[in-house]
C-alpha positions, 0 to 999 in steps of 0.5 A: 821358725817358719822355714823349719815349720815348712820343712817339717810339714813337707817332710810330714807330707812325704811320710804320709804319701809314702805310708799311703803308697805302702798301704796301696801296695799291700792291698794290691799284694793281698788282692794278687795273693787272693787271686793266686790262691783262688786259681790254685784251688780251682786248678787243684780241684779240677785235677782232683776231680779228674783223678778221682771221678773220671774213668780209669785209674791214676796208676798201673797198679790201681788199674790192676787192683780195681779190676780184681776188686770189680770182679770180686764185688761183681760190680759191673759199672766199676768193671767197665770204668776200670777197663773201658774209656767212655769213647769205647764202651759207649760205642760197643759195636762188635763188627757193626753189631750192637753188643750188650757190654753189661751182659758180657761183664756179667758173664765174666763174673759168672766164670769167676764167681766166689774168687777173691784176689787180695795183696796184688804185688807188682813185680815189674812193668815193661813198656811196649813198642809204638808198633804194638800200641798201633796194633792195638789201636788198629784192632780196636778200630777194626773190631769196634770202629772206635778210634782210640789214641793210646799214650802207651801200653805196658805188660805188667807182671804181678803176684796175688793172693787168691781165695775161694770157698770149697764146700764151706772151707776157704782155700787160699794160695799165692799165685805164680807171676801173672802177666797182663796188659794195661793201657793209658788213655787221656791221662788215665790207666785202664786194665786191658780185659776185652775178650774179643780183642785179647783173643783176636790178638792172641793175648788171652793168657 
């Protein structure tokens, strides 16, 4: 009896030890899972904040649509955030002279007052060669003494619905294909709208 009892006791101890090990492993797995979830939430939150609350747009289409919405709403801040990274707009000195960028944007609004653009439909995009990207970077450096390392520049083609008031009546029409440029900087897309740059590079279409 004593021998059988000892066997049962030893077996019971082994089972108890195995249960404890399993519980410890489960606790470690739960802690690891919680840590991984926390890391995922922090990373996802950072990416979301970057995409939603920093300048520029997530997509090329977004950059184009945000530009026309800023013009229609006469929203100076949105216009600047859609077209200029902070590294450029915060150092907006044309050939060494301080320029009021807000005033320039308001001048754009004055020339397009009352015009609204909706239903922007991209037809296609054309990535431009590295040589062209370098030309834009060099021109920004020449005109504004700002170094921007652009990831890429695209020529975009799109149609849109345009409307405006004419003597109390709304005139609406479908545009022909429009060609403009967007550029990527620090992971975000910007609408290329700087008047001096476009004119100097003969891109003002």
